[in-house]
C-alpha positions, 0 to 999 in steps of 0.5 A, spaced: 852 618 622 849 624 624 848 626 631 848 633 635 853 637 639 849 636 645 848 629 645 849 625 652 855 621 653 852 615 652 850 616 645 856 621 643 862 616 646 859 610 642 859 614 636 866 617 636 868 610 637 865 608 631 868 614 628 875 611 630 873 604 626 872 608 620 865 610 620 864 618 618 861 622 623 857 629 623 856 633 629 850 637 628 851 644 631 846 647 635 844 654 636 844 658 643 838 655 646 842 648 644 837 646 639 839 643 632 840 647 627 835 644 622 839 647 616 845 644 618 841 637 619 838 638 612 845 639 609 848 633 613 843 627 612 844 624 605 843 618 602 849 614 605 847 616 612 846 610 616 844 613 622 841 619 625 841 620 633 838 626 636 835 626 643 828 629 644 829 633 650 836 635 653 837 632 660 840 638 662 837 644 659 830 641 657 831 643 650 826 640 646 829 638 639 825 638 633 825 630 632 819 630 627 823 634 622 829 630 623 826 624 623 822 626 616 829 628 613 832 621 616 827 617 613 827 621 606 834 619 605 833 612 608 836 613 614 835 610 621 833 614 627 835 613 634 
């Protein structure tokens, strides 16, 4: 699973619960504007990635994530996007 460092707790908490259950979790770093670093996403999303979860717009800062680019990476590797 892959998610961003600025995800809402309603996503982050279940991700950490699944991690405790044995799933591998990668938390993507963000830049100074809270935007996911695409180079990190490109490295993190692999053929064995099952799920990528990145919010479109941050509910606190309004930062828009590069969801179309992240979706393309996820789908190219057979992962689901949430």
